[in-house]
Each structure stands twice: as C-alpha cells, then as structure tokens.
C-alpha positions in Angstrom: 24.0 21.8 -4.7 27.0 19.0 -4.7 27.7 16.9 -7.9 26.1 13.8 -6.3 22.9 15.3 -5.9 23.0 16.7 -8.7 23.7 13.5 -10.6 21.2 12.4 -8.2 18.8 14.8 -9.8 19.5 14.1 -13.6 19.2 10.5 -12.6 15.2 11.4 -10.8 14.9 13.7 -14.2 15.5 10.2 -16.7 13.3 8.3 -14.7 10.6 10.0 -14.8 10.7 11.5 -17.7 10.7 7.3 -18.4 8.1 6.3 -16.3 5.3 9.2 -16.8 5.7 8.7 -20.9 3.8 5.5 -20.6 -0.1 5.6 -20.9 -1.0 4.1 -18.0 0.0 7.6 -16.8 -2.0 9.1 -19.4 -5.4 10.4 -17.1 -7.2 10.9 -20.4 -7.3 7.0 -21.3 -9.0 5.8 -18.2 -11.0 8.2 -16.6 -13.7 10.5 -17.3 -13.8 14.1 -16.4 -16.4 14.3 -13.8 -17.1 18.0 -14.3 -20.0 19.2 -17.0 -19.0 20.4 -20.5 -19.6 24.1 -19.8 -17.4 26.1 -18.6 -14.1 24.2 -18.3 -11.5 26.5 -18.2 -8.3 23.9 -17.2 -7.7 20.6 -19.5 -9.0 17.4 -17.1 -5.4 15.9 -17.4 -3.5 19.3 -16.3 -5.7 19.3 -13.2 -5.6 15.8 -12.4 -1.1 16.2 -13.2 -0.9 19.2 -10.8 -2.2 16.9 -7.7 -0.6 14.0 -8.9 2.7 16.4 -8.7 1.4 18.0 -5.3 1.2 14.2 -3.8 5.2 13.9 -5.6 6.8 17.2 -3.8 4.6 15.7 -0.8 3.0 18.8 -0.3 1.2 20.0 2.8 -2.6 21.5 1.1 -4.2 23.1 -2.3 -2.1 26.1 -1.4 1.2 24.8 -1.4 0.0 22.9 -4.8 -1.4 25.9 -6.0 2.6 27.8 -5.4 3.9 24.8 -7.0 1.8 25.4 -10.3 2.7 28.6 -10.5 6.4 27.7 -9.9 6.2 24.6 -12.0 3.1 25.2 -14.1 2.2 27.3 -17.8 0.2 29.0 -15.4 -0.7 28.8 -11.9 -4.0 27.3 -10.6 -6.0 28.6 -7.8 -6.5 26.2 -4.7 -10.7 26.7 -5.2 -9.8 25.2 -8.8 -8.8 22.1 -7.5 -10.7 21.7 -3.9 -13.9 22.4 -6.5 -12.8 19.3 -9.2 -11.9 17.1 -6.8 -15.4 17.6 -5.2 -17.0 16.2 -8.8 -15.7 13.1 -8.6 -18.7 10.4 -8.0 -18.2 6.0 -7.5 -17.8 5.8 -10.9 -14.9 8.1 -11.8 -12.9 6.5 -8.6 -13.2 3.1 -10.0 -11.9 4.5 -13.4 -8.9 5.7 -11.1 -8.7 2.4 -9.3 -7.8 0.8 -13.0 -5.4 3.0 -14.0 -3.4 2.4 -11.1 -3.8 -1.2 -12.0 -2.3 -0.4 -15.3 0.4 1.4 -13.9 1.3 -0.9 -11.7 1.1 -3.9 -14.4 3.1 -1.8 -16.5 6.5 -2.1 -13.8 5.6 -6.1 -13.8 6.3 -6.2 -17.4 9.1 -3.8 -17.3 10.9 -6.4 -14.1 10.4 -3.7 -11.6 8.3 -5.7 -9.7 10.3 -8.9 -9.5 10.3 -11.2 -6.2 13.5 -9.7 -4.0 14.5 -12.8 -1.2 11.5 -14.6 -2.0 10.1 -17.2 -4.4 7.3 -16.0 -5.3 4.6 -13.0 -5.7 3.4 -12.4 -2.2 1.1 -9.4 -1.5 -0.2 -8.9 2.0 -3.9 -7.3 1.8 -4.8 -5.3 5.1 -7.4 -2.3 5.8 -6.0 1.4 6.5 -8.1 4.0 7.8 -8.1 7.2 5.2 -10.1 9.4 7.3 -11.4 10.2 10.1 -13.8 13.5 11.6 -17.0 14.8 13.5 -20.2 12.7 11.8 -21.4 16.7 10.5 -18.5 16.5 8.4 -18.7 13.0 6.8 -19.6 13.6 3.1 -18.4 10.2 1.8 -21.1 7.5 1.2 -18.7 5.1 2.8 -18.0 6.6 6.0 -18.6 4.6 8.8 -20.4 6.5 11.9 -18.0 4.8 15.0 -20.1 5.0 18.7 -17.4 4.6 21.2 -18.1 4.4 25.1 -17.1 7.3 27.1 -16.8 9.3 24.1 -18.7 11.0 21.3 -19.4 9.4 17.9 -17.5 10.1 15.6 -17.4 9.1 11.5 -13.9 7.6 9.4 -13.5 6.2 6.1 -11.5 2.4 5.4 -10.6 0.9 2.7 -9.0 -2.7 1.5 -5.5 -1.6 0.5 -3.1 -4.5 -0.8 0.5 -4.3 -1.4 3.6 -6.7 -2.9 5.9 -7.6 0.2 7.6 -9.6 -2.2 8.9 -6.5 -4.7 11.8 -4.5 -3.7 9.5 -1.4 -3.3 6.6 -2.5 -1.5 3.9 -0.7 -4.1 0.4 -0.6 -3.5 -1.3 -2.1 -6.0 -4.6 -2.1 -5.0 -7.5 -0.1 -2.7 -11.0 -0.1 -2.2 -13.5 1.8 0.4 -14.7 -0.4 3.1 -18.5 0.4 2.5 -20.5 1.5 5.2 -22.6 -1.9 5.1 -19.2 -4.1 5.6 -15.7 -4.7 7.5 -13.1 -5.7 5.4 -13.5 -9.6 6.0 -16.6 -8.9 4.2 -14.6 -7.1 1.4 -13.0 -9.1 0.9 -14.5 -11.7 -2.0 -14.6 -8.4 -3.7 -10.9 -7.5 -3.1 -10.3 -11.2 -4.0 -11.7 -11.2 -7.6 -10.5 -8.0 -8.5 -7.1 -9.1 -7.8 -7.3 -12.2 -9.5 -8.9 -10.6 -12.8 -6.1 -7.6 -12.4 -2.8 -9.7 -10.6 -3.4 -13.5 -11.5 0.0 -14.3 -12.3 1.8 -11.8 -10.5 0.4 -13.3 -7.2 0.8 -17.0 -5.0 0.8 -16.2 -1.9 -1.7 -13.5 -0.3 -1.2 -12.7 3.4 -3.2 -11.4 5.6 -3.6 -10.6 9.2 -6.4 -12.5 11.9 -9.5 -9.7 10.8 -9.7 -11.5 7.5 -9.3 -15.1 9.0 -12.3 -17.3 8.2 -12.8 -20.5 6.4 -15.0 -18.9 3.8 -12.0 -16.3 2.4 -9.7 -19.2 3.1 -11.9 -21.7 0.8 -11.8 -18.3 -1.5 -8.3 -18.2 -2.4 -7.5 -22.4 -1.8 -10.5 -22.9 -4.6 -8.6 -19.4 -6.7 -5.8 -22.2 -6.2 -3.6 -20.1 -4.1 -2.0 -19.9 -1.2 -2.5 -18.1 1.8 -1.1 -17.2 5.4 -4.2 -15.9 8.0 -2.7 -15.0 11.1 -4.6 -16.5 14.0 -6.0 -14.7 17.4 -8.9 -15.6 19.3 -11.8 -14.8 17.0 -11.0 -18.2 15.6 -11.7 -19.1 18.8 -11.5 -23.2 18.8 -9.1 -23.3 15.9 -6.7 -20.7 18.1 -6.6 -22.9 21.1 -6.0 -26.4 19.5 -2.2 -24.1 18.0 -1.7 -23.1 21.4 -2.1 -26.8 22.6 -0.6 -28.4 19.7 2.6 -26.2 19.2 3.2 -25.8 23.3 5.1 -28.8 23.3 7.5 -27.6 21.1 11.0 -26.1 22.4 13.4 -26.1 20.3 12.6 -24.1 17.0 12.8 -25.3 13.3 14.9 -22.1 12.4 15.7 -19.2 14.4 17.1 -15.8 12.8 20.2 -14.1 14.6 20.2 -11.1 16.8 19.7 -7.7 15.3 19.5 -4.8 16.9 16.0 -3.0 17.5 15.1 0.9 19.3 18.0 -0.1 21.5 17.2 -3.3 22.1 18.0 -6.8 20.6 15.2 -9.0 19.2 15.6 -12.4 16.9 12.0 -14.5 15.1 11.8 -18.7 16.3 9.8 -20.8 14.2 7.7 -23.4 15.0 5.7 -24.9 12.9 2.8 -28.1 12.8 0.7 -30.4 10.1 -0.6 -31.9 13.0 -3.9 -29.8 12.5 -4.1 -30.6 8.9 -7.8 -30.1 7.7 -9.0 -29.6 11.0 -12.6 -28.2 12.0 -13.6 -28.7 8.0 -10.5 -26.1 7.0 -9.6 -29.0 4.6 -7.8 -26.9 2.5 -5.7 -26.3 5.9 -1.8 -27.8 5.7 0.2 -26.2 7.9 0.2 -23.7 11.7 2.9 -22.2 12.9 3.7 -20.0 15.7 6.5 -17.4 15.1 8.2 -16.3 18.7 9.2 -12.5 19.0 12.4 -11.7 21.4 13.7 -9.0 22.8 16.4 -8.7 25.3 15.8 -5.4 26.9 19.2 -3.2 26.5 20.1 -2.1 30.1 18.3 -5.2 32.3 19.1 -8.0 29.6 15.5 -9.0 30.4 14.1 -11.2 28.1 10.4 -10.9 26.3 8.6 -13.2 23.8 5.4 -12.8 22.0 4.1 -15.6 20.4 2.1 -14.8 16.8 0.6 -18.0 15.0 -0.4 -18.7 11.9 -2.5 -20.8 9.7 -2.0 -22.1 5.8 -2.7 -23.6 2.5 0.8 -24.0 1.9 2.7 -27.7 1.4 6.0 -28.1 3.8 8.4 -27.6 1.3 6.8 -25.0 -0.8 8.9 -22.3 1.9 11.6 -22.7 3.3 11.8 -22.1 7.3 14.3 -18.8 6.4 11.5 -17.9 3.6 8.6 -18.4 6.1 10.0 -16.0 8.6 11.2 -13.2 6.1 7.5 -13.4 4.2 5.6 -13.2 8.1 8.0 -10.4 8.9 7.2 -8.6 4.8 3.6 -8.9 6.4 4.6 -5.8 8.5 5.5 -3.7 5.8 2.2 -2.8 5.0 2.2 -1.5 8.3 6.1 -0.3 8.7 6.6 0.7 5.1 3.6 1.4 3.2 1.0 2.6 6.1 3.8 4.5 7.8 5.1 6.4 5.4 1.1 7.2 4.3 0.8 8.3 7.2 4.3 9.8 8.2 5.3 11.4 5.2 2.4 12.3 4.0 -0.1 12.7 6.8 -2.6 10.5 4.6 -4.8 10.2 7.7 -4.4 13.6 9.2 -4.1 16.4 5.6 -7.4 16.5 4.1 -7.2 18.3 1.0 -10.9 17.6 0.2 -13.5 16.1 1.7 -16.6 16.5 -0.3 -18.6 13.9 -1.7 -15.6 10.9 -2.8 -12.6 13.3 -2.7 -10.9 12.2 -0.1 -10.8 7.8 -2.0 -10.1 10.0 -5.4 -6.9 11.4 -3.3 -6.4 8.8 -1.6 -5.3 7.0 -5.1 -3.0 9.2 -6.5 -1.8 9.7 -3.3 -0.8 6.1 -3.9 0.1 6.5 -7.8 2.8 9.0 -5.9 4.2 6.8 -3.5 5.2 4.1 -6.2 6.9 6.5 -8.1 8.9 7.6 -5.3 9.2 4.3 -3.8 10.1 3.0 -6.4 12.7 5.3 -7.3 14.2 5.2 -3.9 14.7 1.3 -4.5 15.4 1.5 -8.3 18.3 -0.7 -9.4 21.1 1.3 -10.7 23.4 -0.3 -13.4 23.0 -3.6 -11.7 20.9 -6.4 -10.3 21.9 -6.8 -6.7 19.1 -5.3 -5.0 21.6 -5.1 -1.7 23.0 -2.3 -4.2 19.9 0.1 -5.3 19.8 3.5 -3.7 18.1 4.3 -0.9 17.2 7.7 0.0 15.5 9.2 2.5 11.9 9.8 1.9 11.9 13.9 2.0 15.0 14.0 0.1 13.2 12.4 -2.3 10.5 14.8 -2.0 12.4 17.8 -2.1 14.4 16.6 -5.3 11.4 16.2 -6.8 10.0 19.6 -5.9 13.4 20.9 -7.9 12.2 19.1 -11.0 8.8 20.0 -11.3 9.4 23.2 -10.8 12.9 23.4 -13.0 11.3 21.0 -16.0 7.4 21.5 -14.9 4.8 19.4 -17.3 7.5 19.3 -19.6 7.9 16.1 -17.4 4.2 14.7 -19.1 4.8 14.1 -22.6 0.8 13.5 -22.8 0.7 16.7 -21.8 -2.0 19.4 -23.3 -2.2 23.4 -23.6 -3.0 24.7 -20.0 -5.6 26.6 -20.7 -9.2 25.7 -22.8 -10.3 27.1 -25.4 
C-alpha cells in the first residue's frame, strides 16, 4: 500500500466517523422496525447499517454483504436474514426512510457542504428513474407499472421521481419517491414539489425539469411557490414548441458560445440564443424567456459538423443568470443522468442487481443506495484544506468503494458511534 493511499484511507476514516456520528444517521430516530417484536435476534440498526455498508463498498449481492459482516462486524449476518428483513418493510417505513434521507441532506446543508459552485443559487433537477424492470409475475411492489409494448411480451417496472441538487459539487440526491401505478412523472410532480418546498425551501431557488414535466399547471405551481423553473420544451407542448422554433430560428448570432472541448474523439461547443418575445404566451402568464441551446459537434475524422437544438421555457428574469451560467445550468441538468443516474446504473448496477424484490424492498434499497451514493460522492468531491473546488480530490468510484471496503473490514461497526450490541437479548 502506497503512502498516498494510506493517507487517503486515514482521511476517509475520519470523514466517515464525522459523517456517521451525526444524529441523521441513527436509523432508530426516523425509521420504525418493521418486524414483529417476537423472535428478533438482530438489532434493527445493525441490519440497516449492514445494508448501508454493503452499498458503500459496492457489494454485488446480499451474499457479499454477509461476507462483509463476517469481516467487519461483530458477527456474521446471514444473507437470508437480510433478505427477509427487507421484505418486511411497508410503505410507512419507506416514507420514514425518505425523511431520514432529507435529514441527512439538511445536515450536509448546515455544514456548508452543499454551497453552489459555478451558479448563483441552489438549482435542483427533477427527473424520473427506473429502479427495476422484470417479468410481470415478479412484480411484487404495489407501485409496479405494467408496460405493453408492441410486438413484445408485457413487462413490469418500478419507477421513481428523483431530485438531485445540481448546484452542489457532489451532486447529491435530495429526494426520491416511487411513481404510483396509476400516474406518471408529470402527475407526481405536485406532490414532489410540495415535499421539496416543505423540506428545502431555502436551499432551492430554481427547478430544472425535462420535457416530460413541462406543462402550464406544473409551471404555475412553481411560480406560485415564488421559485424559478427551467423546463425542456418538446413536442408534448406542440403550439408552444412551434412558436419557439419560429421566433428563435431567425437568430443566427449566438449571445454566448462556449469554447471547443473534447468529447469522445470529437469536438463540441454550445451556443445560446434567447428571446422575450413569447412572454406570457398562450396563458403562460409567468413565462419570461425562451432559450435555444445549440450543440455543435465537429467529428474528429471528417471535420463534419453536426448540430442539435434544444429549447427551454423559463420564468426567470433576463438578468437572473448570466449567459455563461445559462449554458452551465442547462448542461448541469444532464448531470442527473451523467452523474447520479449513471453512477447508480454503472457503478452500483441499480437496474440489474436487485437484492430483494419482495414487497417494497426495491424502494427501501433504492433509498439506502442513494444514502451511500451521497456519502461516497461527498467524499469524492470533498474539500481538502481549501475552499477552491477546483482542487477538490477526485478519485475513481471503484477505488473509493474498495477503500471503504478496507476501512469497514478494519473498523467495522465501530465506524457507527450510535451502534448497539449486535445480537439482541
């Protein structure tokens, strides 16, 4: 082990102890034990921490979590015990676990870990995410939706509305709620907005949403909350979209262009065009601007130029964001896909490794996975001895998870100051 890596592990251990000692990480404070009183062998926090450590170390299955507890806990916890435990959760405990995620984010917020970087205010992206896809016969979650694609057998999926704080360097997930079977992401948005405003009103100034959420009703809700919205505009709002294309098509000189940058062997840059001519158009009384962001790609081998336009509607006043900040926030919206969702799928295999599909287990494990993601992401982007975010330490995800595996094997449950005896009486 190199000296630099040993120092990294020491810093990581101090970081984990500092984070996990906070009351927001004491599961007993927020979540009720779903098991019946009789026959409890394992303490509730012990099982929850075992699952959390499994995600922190990126274990592939509950069998691997069992092996982890054999190394890093006081006693080995069987994978069957963990499976049965997760399967006993109900919607009430999922709601409590969601509140615990909120408490953890608010703790990071109070510690100044979620300050805006490159943007003047807090910006949150709201998007939908598929947590599980599988045969209809395996769909035990009450929120599972059955999809009937043409020329293919029907399948089931569990989807959620996920909110990510784009303005923070670590891009933490601040909320997640499963989409009910009788609606979609747009229909869930009023409930999501109400919860976000009740929990993070002073943290969030702007909501960034893709075209699936774009509707006058949703925009009205955000405006009535005295917040800003940036919504992707596509064909689901046909008349508004056609007018945006017509008005902005005449603009040939961009207000702002980014520098060329490398992208998968090619070069790309972005151009910003915007207008106020559509203010209050089609009874969108709060609408102030429409943006067109053109992505220009220069192909590496042929120098051929490809262009792609995306349109956005917003109630932000003209001077609230500078042109370069507009390009930054538009690109940052894709961070919910390229950062959080990509990490969940590629690093944690969220959509393919289902530890427990019984009951609402997918939702429970999804929230625990987000808690682990927030910790690892904050560690990955944490400030060292400077407030200059450009000097933040960035390490590969797998290297971080491997380091955490070593730490948990060495320190185990002692990383949790609020730990209880492993075996109940």
